[in-house]
Each structure stands twice: as C-alpha cells, then as structure tokens.
TORKOL-69750 format. One line per 10 residues: number of its first residue (from 1); for each residue x, y negated, z negated of C-alpha. Coordinates in steps of 0.2 Angstrom, whole numbers, plus 5000, padded with zeros to 4 digits. Example, Ala and Ser with C-alpha at 12.3 -4.5 7.8 and 13.67 -1.06 7.14 Angstrom:
1) 5062 5022 4961  5068 5005 4964;
//
This chain:
1) 4787 5203 5418  4784 5212 5402  4790 5206 5382  4793 5219 5371  4786 5213 5353  4788 5221 5335  4781 5212 5322  4784 5195 5328  4803 5201 5329  4813 5202 5345;
11) 4824 5217 5344  4838 5222 5357  4845 5239 5357  4853 5253 5370  4839 5269 5374  4846 5282 5385  4832 5284 5399  4833 5303 5395  4818 5306 5387  4822 5317 5371;
21) 4815 5321 5353  4808 5303 5349  4793 5292 5356  4787 5286 5374  4778 5269 5376  4765 5266 5387  4764 5250 5393  4749 5242 5405  4756 5233 5420  4746 5225 5436;
31) 4729 5232 5432  4724 5248 5424  4741 5255 5428  4753 5262 5416  4773 5267 5417  4781 5276 5403  4795 5268 5396  4814 5273 5391  4813 5281 5376  4823 5277 5358;
41) 4834 5293 5355  4837 5299 5337  4837 5315 5328  4829 5320 5311  4827 5305 5299  4841 5293 5308  4825 5289 5320  4823 5273 5321  4808 5268 5329  4792 5285 5324;
51) 4778 5286 5334  4767 5278 5321  4778 5263 5322  4774 5261 5342  4759 5261 5341  4756 5250 5326  4771 5237 5330  4774 5237 5349  4763 5226 5362  4770 5222 5379;
61) 4765 5204 5384  4769 5199 5404  4780 5181 5404  4777 5169 5412  4798 5165 5417  4809 5181 5418  4825 5185 5425  4823 5202 5436  4840 5207 5430  4836 5209 5411;
71) 4814 5209 5412  4813 5211 5392  4815 5194 5382  4815 5194 5363  4801 5184 5358  4814 5177 5343  4828 5171 5353  4822 5173 5372  4836 5186 5377  4834 5196 5390;
81) 4838 5214 5390  4839 5225 5406  4826 5241 5396  4817 5240 5383  4829 5252 5370  4841 5239 5372  4827 5226 5367  4823 5239 5352  4840 5239 5346  4842 5220 5348;
91) 4829 5220 5334  4842 5226 5319  4849 5208 5322  4834 5198 5316  4828 5213 5302  4845 5216 5294  4838 5233 5293  4853 5244 5292  4845 5265 5290  4863 5271 5295;
101) 4878 5274 5280  4894 5280 5281  4900 5294 5271  4915 5288 5263  4910 5272 5258  4890 5270 5258  4892 5253 5269  4877 5252 5279  4876 5249 5298  4863 5246 5311;
111) 4867 5260 5321  4875 5276 5323  4886 5273 5336  4895 5260 5322  4896 5269 5309  4905 5283 5318  4916 5267 5324  4918 5264 5304  4923 5280 5299  4938 5281 5311;
121) 4945 5268 5299  4947 5281 5285  4950 5297 5295  4962 5286 5306  4957 5291 5322  4960 5283 5338  4955 5291 5353  4958 5277 5366  4976 5278 5372  4983 5265 5383;
131) 4991 5273 5398  5004 5260 5398  5013 5258 5382  5003 5273 5372  4995 5260 5361  4981 5269 5353  4965 5262 5347  4949 5266 5339  4937 5258 5351  4933 5258 5372;
141) 4931 5239 5370  4947 5236 5360  4959 5246 5373  4949 5235 5387  4956 5219 5381  4974 5226 5376  4975 5232 5393  4973 5211 5398  4991 5210 5388  4998 5221 5402;
151) 4991 5211 5418  4993 5195 5411  4976 5191 5417  4967 5176 5409  4952 5171 5418  4945 5161 5403  4950 5143 5404  4947 5130 5390  4937 5113 5396  4946 5102 5388;
161) 4967 5105 5387  4965 5120 5401  4973 5133 5391  4969 5149 5397  4963 5165 5389  4959 5185 5390  4941 5183 5384  4926 5171 5381  4928 5174 5361  4946 5168 5360;
171) 4939 5152 5372  4926 5148 5360  4937 5150 5345  4949 5140 5351  4938 5125 5359  4935 5123 5338  4953 5115 5335  4948 5102 5348  4931 5099 5341  4937 5100 5322;
181) 4923 5113 5320  4924 5126 5304  4908 5135 5305  4913 5148 5290  4914 5140 5272  4923 5150 5256  4907 5151 5244  4921 5146 5230  4932 5132 5234  4921 5124 5248;
191) 4937 5129 5260  4933 5130 5279  4937 5142 5293  4937 5141 5310  4935 5161 5310  4926 5174 5301  4942 5182 5299  4953 5168 5293  4936 5168 5279  4936 5188 5274;
201) 4957 5184 5271  4955 5170 5260  4942 5179 5249  4950 5191 5247  4964 5181 5237  4952 5173 5228  4948 5190 5221  4967 5199 5221  4961 5211 5233  4977 5217 5242;
211) 4968 5231 5250  4987 5234 5265  5000 5243 5258  5018 5244 5264  5023 5262 5265  5040 5260 5263  5039 5247 5246  5020 5248 5240  5017 5229 5239  5001 5226 5245;
221) 4991 5213 5256  4976 5202 5257  4978 5203 5277  4985 5213 5293  4994 5199 5298  5003 5198 5282  5009 5216 5281  5015 5215 5298  5024 5201 5297  5031 5208 5277;
231) 5037 5223 5290  5047 5213 5302  5055 5202 5289  5061 5215 5274  5062 5232 5283  5066 5226 5302  5084 5222 5304  5079 5217 5324  5079 5200 5324  5073 5196 5340;
241) 5068 5177 5342  5083 5166 5344  5081 5147 5344  5091 5139 5358  5098 5127 5350  5108 5133 5338  5106 5149 5342  5098 5155 5325  5086 5172 5327  5072 5173 5319;
251) 5060 5190 5313  5045 5182 5321  5039 5169 5333  5030 5157 5318  5046 5158 5311  5054 5152 5327  5041 5139 5330  5043 5132 5311  5060 5131 5312  5064 5123 5329;
261) 5053 5109 5323  5069 5106 5311  5079 5099 5326  5064 5087 5332  5063 5073 5323  5047 5066 5328  5033 5066 5315  5017 5064 5326  5005 5069 5313  5000 5052 5302;
271) 4992 5049 5285  4978 5038 5289  4978 5032 5270  4995 5030 5267  5004 5029 5283  5014 5042 5279  5019 5056 5292  5021 5073 5295  5029 5089 5307  5016 5101 5304;
281) 4996 5099 5302  4996 5110 5290  5006 5098 5281  4997 5085 5283  4983 5091 5276  4991 5096 5261  4994 5078 5259  4975 5074 5261  4970 5085 5248  4979 5075 5234;
291) 4973 5059 5241  4954 5068 5240  4957 5077 5224  4952 5091 5230  4965 5105 5228  4956 5120 5220  4968 5130 5212  4972 5123 5193  4989 5130 5184  4980 5135 5165;
301) 4995 5129 5157  4998 5111 5163  4984 5108 5173  4992 5105 5190  4986 5108 5204  4989 5116 5222  4981 5119 5240  4982 5139 5238  4982 5152 5227  4999 5160 5234;
311) 5007 5142 5228  4999 5142 5209  5004 5163 5209  5024 5151 5212  5020 5139 5201  5015 5152 5186  5033 5158 5186  5041 5146 5182  5029 5145 5164  5032 5165 5162;
321) 5050 5163 5168  5048 5179 5183  5056 5180 5194  5052 5194 5207  5065 5194 5221  5082 5201 5217  5096 5200 5230  5103 5215 5233  5121 5212 5233  5125 5203 5218;
331) 5108 5203 5208  5104 5184 5207  5085 5183 5206  5071 5171 5212  5054 5166 5211  5051 5164 5230  5053 5175 5243  5060 5161 5256  5071 5157 5242  5078 5176 5243;
341) 5081 5173 5263  5090 5158 5262  5101 5164 5248  5105 5181 5260  5111 5170 5273  5126 5163 5260  5130 5182 5260  5131 5183 5276  5141 5170 5282  5126 5162 5293;
351) 5126 5142 5292  5118 5135 5305  5115 5121 5299  5127 5107 5300  5129 5089 5293  5130 5078 5306  5143 5065 5298  5154 5079 5287  5152 5094 5298  5148 5104 5283;
361) 5136 5119 5284  5121 5125 5275  5111 5141 5276  5093 5130 5279  5088 5115 5284  5083 5107 5265  5099 5108 5261  5106 5101 5272  5094 5089 5269  5096 5086 5253;
371) 5117 5086 5257  5112 5070 5268  5109 5058 5256  5128 5057 5250  5130 5050 5267  5116 5039 5266  5119 5033 5249  5101 5034 5242  5108 5040 5225  5122 5030 5220;
381) 5132 5027 5205  5129 5007 5197  5145 5011 5190  5159 5020 5200  5150 5020 5217  5148 5040 5220  5134 5046 5228  5125 5060 5223  5113 5071 5233  5099 5070 5222;
391) 5091 5059 5207  5095 5073 5195  5112 5075 5197  5113 5055 5197  5106 5056 5179  5116 5070 5174  5136 5060 5181  5129 5046 5172  5130 5052 5157  5146 5055 5159;
401) 5147 5035 5158  5140 5034 5144  5145 5046 5135  5127 5053 5131  5126 5071 5125  5107 5075 5124  5108 5093 5122  5116 5099 5104  5120 5116 5099  5109 5120 5080;
411) 5124 5134 5075  5139 5124 5077  5135 5107 5082  5142 5105 5097  5133 5092 5110  5132 5093 5131  5129 5082 5143  5117 5096 5154  5105 5107 5147  5112 5122 5156;
421) 5126 5118 5148  5123 5121 5132  5112 5139 5138  5126 5145 5141  5134 5138 5125  5124 5146 5115  5127 5165 5124  5143 5163 5112  5136 5164 5095  5123 5178 5100;
431) 5133 5189 5110  5120 5189 5123  5127 5196 5141  5110 5197 5153  5119 5198 5168  5123 5217 5170  5132 5226 5180  5122 5239 5190  5141 5251 5194  5147 5250 5180;
441) 5141 5244 5160  5149 5231 5160  5139 5214 5156  5141 5195 5156  5135 5179 5151  5133 5168 5165  5129 5175 5183  5143 5168 5193  5156 5179 5183  5143 5196 5188;
451) 5145 5190 5206  5164 5189 5203  5163 5205 5195  5156 5213 5210  5171 5208 5221  5180 5222 5211  5167 5235 5215  5165 5230 5234  5181 5223 5237  5174 5208 5246;
461) 5184 5193 5249  5173 5180 5256  5188 5167 5258  5200 5168 5269  5216 5157 5274  5214 5145 5290  5234 5149 5293  5237 5167 5291  5219 5175 5292  5223 5183 5274;
471) 5208 5184 5264  5205 5183 5244  5191 5186 5232  5190 5170 5224  5193 5155 5229  5204 5146 5217  5217 5163 5223  5217 5154 5239  5217 5137 5236  5234 5144 5226;
481) 5240 5154 5241  5239 5136 5254  5248 5130 5240  5263 5139 5239  5265 5146 5254  5260 5137 5268  5261 5120 5260  5280 5111 5256  5275 5099 5243  5279 5101 5224;
491) 5266 5089 5215  5273 5096 5195  5290 5090 5190  5299 5092 5176  5300 5075 5165  5316 5081 5157  5327 5086 5175  5318 5079 5189  5313 5098 5197  5299 5098 5204;
501) 5287 5114 5206  5271 5121 5217  5260 5126 5203  5257 5117 5185  5262 5137 5178  5278 5136 5184  5280 5119 5176  5276 5125 5161  5288 5138 5162  5302 5131 5165;
511) 5299 5115 5153  5303 5131 5139  5323 5129 5144  5322 5111 5137  5313 5113 5122  5316 5129 5115  5295 5127 5114  5285 5146 5108  5268 5139 5109  5263 5157 5108;
521) 5257 5161 5093  5251 5178 5089  5235 5177 5078  5239 5194 5066  5254 5187 5062  5268 5173 5060  5276 5177 5077  5277 5164 5092  5284 5168 5109  5290 5156 5123;
531) 5277 5166 5136  5258 5173 5138  5271 5187 5144  5279 5191 5128  5263 5189 5118  5253 5201 5124  5268 5212 5126  5268 5210 5106  5250 5213 5103  5249 5227 5114;
541) 5264 5237 5105  5262 5230 5089  5245 5226 5084  5237 5237 5098  5228 5225 5105  5222 5226 5124  5224 5239 5135  5240 5244 5145  5240 5246 5165  5247 5262 5167;
551) 5256 5269 5181  5246 5288 5187  5261 5295 5193  5275 5290 5182  5266 5286 5168  5276 5266 5166  5265 5255 5157  5264 5237 5161  5254 5222 5154  5248 5214 5167;
561) 5236 5223 5183  5246 5212 5194  5264 5220 5190  5257 5237 5191  5250 5236 5207  5267 5228 5211  5271 5246 5204  5261 5258 5214  5266 5248 5230  5286 5256 5228;
571) 5280 5274 5224  5269 5274 5241  5285 5265 5250  5272 5249 5255  5283 5234 5263  5274 5222 5267  5286 5207 5268  5296 5206 5283  5312 5196 5283  5312 5185 5298;
581) 5329 5185 5301  5334 5203 5299  5321 5217 5300  5324 5222 5281  5308 5223 5272  5301 5218 5254  5288 5224 5240  5283 5206 5237  5283 5189 5242  5298 5181 5226;
591) 5311 5197 5234  5309 5192 5251  5312 5173 5245  5326 5178 5235  5334 5189 5251  5332 5173 5262  5345 5164 5254  5356 5175 5261  5352 5171 5278  5353 5150 5272;
601) 5370 5141 5269  5361 5130 5255  5367 5133 5236  5358 5124 5222  5368 5136 5208  5382 5125 5202  5396 5133 5189  5395 5115 5177  5413 5118 5173  5422 5120 5189;
611) 5411 5113 5201  5406 5130 5211  5390 5132 5221  5381 5148 5221  5368 5155 5231  5360 5166 5216  5357 5162 5198  5364 5178 5192  5379 5176 5203  5383 5158 5192;
621) 5379 5165 5176  5393 5179 5181  5405 5166 5185  5400 5152 5172  5409 5168 5161  5422 5170 5170  5427 5153 5171  5423 5150 5150  5434 5163 5147  5449 5158 5159;
631) 5447 5139 5150  5447 5145 5134  5465 5155 5137  5472 5142 5145;
//
C-alpha cells in the first residue's frame, strides 16, 4: 500500500490510464522495483501537475492500514481512492485551487469537466435524455437520479422515521429535520438552513437578485421553485390537485397540503413560552421570533419588524399605496397575490368554505373564520346586542349609537362616521374619478360603481332567481323581481284609500291621485310635475338636458332606456310573455297581467254613480262619462 503525498495535502482526482502528454510517477515498492503510475492528462496550459511539480512534491509512502480496493489514501482526510489520478484530483478540495475558467461568466472550477457541465447553463444544452418521459438533463448523474422516479425505487431509509428516499444525500438532508441541524447560516441575518440551496435562494433575496425570469410576463424570481410555482398558479389553468373533503382544486400540491389543514382543527405545534398553539411549524417559528425579538427585517417608515424580506416588501406597500396585482375582470387592485387569488374566486362563483351554523359560503377560509365571530358573539354591541365579525366593524357600529362623527370634510364641513365615507364624499368636490373603464372612456369615483358598469359591456348577470332561474345584473333588480313576480305580499299601503302595493315607487305614484302634488320641480324654470317621467321629458324638450334614447329603425325617441328596449322588442317581434289560459303572447309583463283579467271574474273597478263593476279602468271611465250624461239629461 502506498500513500500519495503532495506537499502535505491529500487530493483526489480521476486520471485515465492511457499515457498521453503529461507526466509519469515513478514509485518504489518492495525493494528496488519501480512501477509507472497512471498519468494525469491535460493539454497546454490546462495541465494541473507538471513534471517539475511531480518531482518536487509527490512522495509515495507505505501506509500500515489500507483497503486493497482503494489503496491510495489522502494524508489529510484519510479518504481512499482506486487510482493515483483520483487522489491527485482530490487534492483540489484541500488546496482550493481552481485553474479552469468559464469563458462566458469567468467563474472558476477545479476540473475541466465541471467547466463543460457549467457552460451548458449558458448554451442551454441538455444532452442526456430520459427514454421514458423525454425530459432532458445537463448531467448524466442527474439523469440517473431522475430514472428512479419512474422505477419508484427508494433504497435508502431514514433510521429515525423509516421514510425511504431515492438517494443517500436526500436521507442526510432529511435527518437534519429530526436533529434540528441547520449547518448553513446567512451572514446577513444569521438565519439558518438545512440545505445549501435554501441558503443560496435566501441570499438572493438580501441582494434583491431575481435571476429566474418568467418567459410569459417577464417577472423575476429568486429561485427555480418560485418560478415553477408562479407558472403553475398564474399561467396554467390546470388544477390537478383536489381536496378529498370539499373537492376544491389547486395548481400546487403544497397549496393543497396547506388547505387540508383548514379542515383539521388540531393545533399540534405548541409555543413553550406562552402555550399558544399553531397548525404549522412555520407559524410557530415566526411566533417564536416575536418572543425572541429576532425578526431581522425592519420597516424604515414605522420600524415594524418582519421575519422575511417578502413580508417587509408587502408591508411597505401600505405606506406607498402600491397595489401591483390587478383583477383582469373588474380591475380591482391588491397588495398581495394571495388576496387577488381569493378575490378571483368571487368571479368564478367558487365558495367552498361553508359556515357550519348558517351555511353561508365564502371564497376562502379566512373569510369564513372572520364570519364565525358573529355566531360566537365575540364582538357584541353592548347597546343593541348585535354581533359583528371584527373589532373594527363593532367600533364603527357603536358610533351610530353615540352619534359620533369623527371625520369632517374640509370643504363643506359635512361630517361622517367612517373614513371611507369621507374619502368617497371628497371626490364630489374634487371631481376625481380614479376608477376608469378599460372598454370605454367612462370613469367612476367608486370601485363598486365601476364593477357594476362593467356588466353593461360583459352582459354578466351574476344574480339568479331561485324560483325561475332568471338572471339579473344587479342584486336590487333581483330583489324587486322576486317581490313583484313571485311574492303576493304588498307591504306598502295608501294612507288615503288603503290600497296596497308591492313597491314603494308604485305607492308614491298612486298618492298623487289623492294629493295632486307636483313634487318634481325643474331646476331651470318654475315648472312642477307629478312624475319623474314628465320632469325628464320636460328637461329634454325644453332645456335640452340629457340624452334621448332613439330607435335606430323608426327614429322614435324615448325618455328611458327600458322604454326603448321594450320598443325594439316590438320591432323584432319578440313576445316572451305567454298567457297560461290561452296561446296569446305579449311583449311586456304588464301587458300580460292586463290581459289575464279577461280570464278572471274579478272586477275591481266600480262606477260610483250606478255601482256597475268593470275589469279594466278604461272601461269604467268610458262608462262613467255615459252614465253621468244619462243622469244629467234625466
């Protein structure tokens, strides 16, 4: 057995046995015999060891303990090698010598083979192809590890939990979880990691480096895993991972695993300082950092501390007002991508999270949990007993009892209970309309006005009647439809004659019969009118204020859009309202209701002179004139 000693350092390298241009090592063994060692190949300036270096620094010494399969031992770490070339190349680990350089980025390497593999990153070359799935790889050993995915072979086992792995390195990294070993420390914030790759990704966040760019949206990421997750969540509609409890689907398995914890009420992770429990180890670790005061990232505006640079960046948007995530449907903006994801569920109609008490559905678990505070009575008003979902909404509600209005308009001195109401009111004075429609030039002072307006372009009808499945653009239109069509309730009654109505608008029109009041006045002249229709018509005809709604077929003009819509249906011959007693059809529901009186024996109109009953108002008015003339002549 012989030891290759190079200037007191033990090295390893792989050397071919074919003698080419290079050096030969003469080693004495068992007397005066000499053997020629394998040669360390190289060419030109790339030769690692020259003839002079061999003669000056290489000694062959007999070692008392040796493995016949690996006879060449490193004098530094006692690692054995099959060939002297392997040992010579191993030397680079201890000397940190890196004679080979990448021609693109100037990164240096100990071996020429490492340069060849590295340069494939720049060229994009992936010469090794999997015969099963055609996936390509830069390295042959990476392909070998990949093939285990198809075979399902996991020969290496954790000695603590018996979990099996495809490679020994995976076992080594996994066992650090049991030991709590985190050998890789960040030099900036002292955060520690179990894997070197995790540390490298973390250091990029300190530097602000985002070398991995999405080809579709040019957004940069600190790690390949983040880029891959971004592509699956944002640019792929496929959601292959389904929850077995509520059937909600996710683009990433990690999101599914996180979601499954919302169904599990267990809190297995306990804080040994305050005994608070958590569902995940990550949440516990963040909580412990608050106890220890070790949150490394500090906001320069308010000095609030955070456990990650990402959380700090999101927080800083609250100071700058930046909202980079925009809903493509309603243009609402959010500070966090997760908030946009939850918001998108409202458009999809997906409400997987049901309240176990009242059955109300929510797009995300947080919304359901906040709602549950109402049933728990966590935030209860001490005056009226009403319960609220949060402390903020309770505080706002209490001001309705005290009459407190803290927020005052500096233009008209009008006061408001909520700051949001003041912000919206101030736009009346400034004329600001920040919410612009991307389909037409129209703009709005409030986001909900823009969302409502967009339904004109998209013809979206999200509100459906549970009885007849008719869909509506607005919730108030649905409520009116259900009350007018499917309900027999008439909650509004006339104080003069007791007649009852389904809608307050009908009652207001009816009261004019008794009072002759002309409550609608023109702002330009002294004219007064009994109905809004007559006022709008007066403004159009006399003062040229507003816009007519004109028929493109016969040029007939209308005051209201709905009137034009009904008129156009007559041109098109549309008669969607069918009588249930006969095959006759009508353009409007009012015409159908008027017709249905023919089939009924009910006569609600009576002549006040002779007591005769009629089904229709025009008939009783015509009869009244005839009856009055007859009585007058007699």
